[in-house]
C-alpha positions in Angstrom: 0.2 0.2 0.1 1.5 3.3 -1.1 2.1 6.2 1.4 -0.4 8.4 -0.4 -3.4 5.6 0.1 -2.5 5.3 3.8 -2.4 9.1 4.2 -6.0 9.2 2.7 -7.3 6.2 4.9 -6.1 8.1 8.0 -7.7 11.5 6.7 -11.0 9.3 6.2 -10.7 8.0 9.6 -9.8 11.4 11.1 -12.9 12.9 9.2 -15.3 10.0 10.0 -14.4 10.5 13.9 -14.7 14.5 14.1 -18.3 13.3 12.6 -19.1 11.0 15.1 -18.1 13.5 18.0 -20.0 16.2 16.5 -23.1 13.8 16.3 -22.6 12.5 20.0 -22.5 16.2 21.0 -25.9 17.3 19.1 -27.2 14.2 20.8 -26.5 15.3 24.2 -26.9 19.1 23.5 -30.4 18.1 22.2 -31.4 15.7 25.4 -30.6 18.4 27.5 -32.5 21.2 25.6 -35.5 19.0 25.8 -35.4 18.6 29.4 -34.4 21.9 30.6 -35.1 24.3 27.5 -32.9 26.6 25.9 -33.3 25.2 22.3 -34.1 28.6 20.5 -30.5 29.6 21.8 -28.5 26.6 20.8 -30.5 25.5 17.6 -28.7 28.0 15.2 -25.2 26.7 16.7 -26.3 23.0 15.9 -27.6 24.1 12.2 -24.3 25.9 11.9 -21.9 22.9 12.8 -24.0 21.0 10.4 -23.5 23.1 7.4 -20.0 23.4 8.4 -19.6 19.8 8.6 -21.3 19.1 5.2 -19.3 21.3 3.6 -16.2 19.9 5.0 -17.3 16.8 3.3 -18.0 18.2 0.3 -14.4 19.7 -0.2 -13.2 16.6 1.1 -14.3 14.4 -1.2 -13.7 16.8 -3.9 -10.1 16.8 -3.0 -9.3 13.3 -2.3 -11.7 11.3 -4.2 -10.6 12.6 -7.4 -7.7 10.1 -7.4 -10.1 7.2 -7.8 -10.1 5.9 -11.5 -13.0 3.9 -12.7 -12.4 1.6 -15.3 -15.1 2.1 -18.1 -15.2 -1.4 -19.1 -16.5 -2.5 -16.1 -19.5 0.1 -15.7 
């Protein structure tokens, strides 16, 4: 396995870990606000975090997934 592929796999695991941590934080914050209120203040922060994550995922895929070559004979 080449160094480039290993780097991409490590970056993929890092991004998956970041998404998991953000999802866990949103779950805990959502549970907290459902019990104690304050969702109107935290909802914009949660939406902004989702937008940042989705934008990051989009840019990540555009940058690193261009290296995959598809054989036209197999499609």
